[in-house]
C-alpha positions in Angstrom: 30.7 68.4 35.8 34.0 70.0 34.8 33.8 73.7 34.0 35.9 75.1 31.1 38.0 78.2 31.5 37.6 79.2 27.9 35.2 81.9 27.1 33.8 83.9 24.2 34.5 87.6 24.1 33.0 90.6 22.3 35.6 92.8 20.7 35.2 96.1 18.9 37.5 96.8 15.8 39.6 99.9 16.4 39.4 100.8 12.7 35.7 100.6 11.8 34.1 100.0 15.2 32.4 96.7 14.1 31.6 94.5 17.1 32.4 90.8 16.8 32.3 87.7 19.1 35.3 85.5 19.2 36.9 82.7 21.2 39.5 83.8 23.8 41.8 80.9 22.8 41.8 81.5 19.1 44.2 79.1 17.3 44.4 81.2 14.1 44.4 84.9 13.4 40.9 86.6 13.6 40.1 89.4 11.2 37.3 91.9 11.2 34.4 90.9 9.0 34.0 94.4 7.7 37.4 96.0 7.2 39.8 93.0 7.5 41.9 94.4 10.4 43.4 91.9 12.9 41.2 91.5 16.0 43.2 88.7 17.6 46.3 86.7 17.1 47.2 83.3 18.6 49.8 83.3 21.3 50.0 79.6 22.4 47.2 79.8 25.0 44.9 82.8 25.1 44.8 84.9 22.0 46.3 88.4 22.0 43.4 90.8 21.6 44.2 93.7 19.1 40.7 95.3 19.3 38.8 96.8 22.3 37.5 94.2 24.7 33.9 95.0 25.4 32.5 92.0 27.2 33.3 88.5 28.4 30.4 86.1 27.6 29.9 83.4 30.2 
């Protein structure tokens, strides 16, 4: 079986400290559900994380 290199990550918003789980290869901008700040922006492959990376979920 082929194993994917994509992962889900837990990120904390720098503005309101909300924790959210997102895909590390987000193809569209990801905003915080609470305050609307950008948590990640797409960069072709892996997303650029704007919040604080807390955990990589395997």
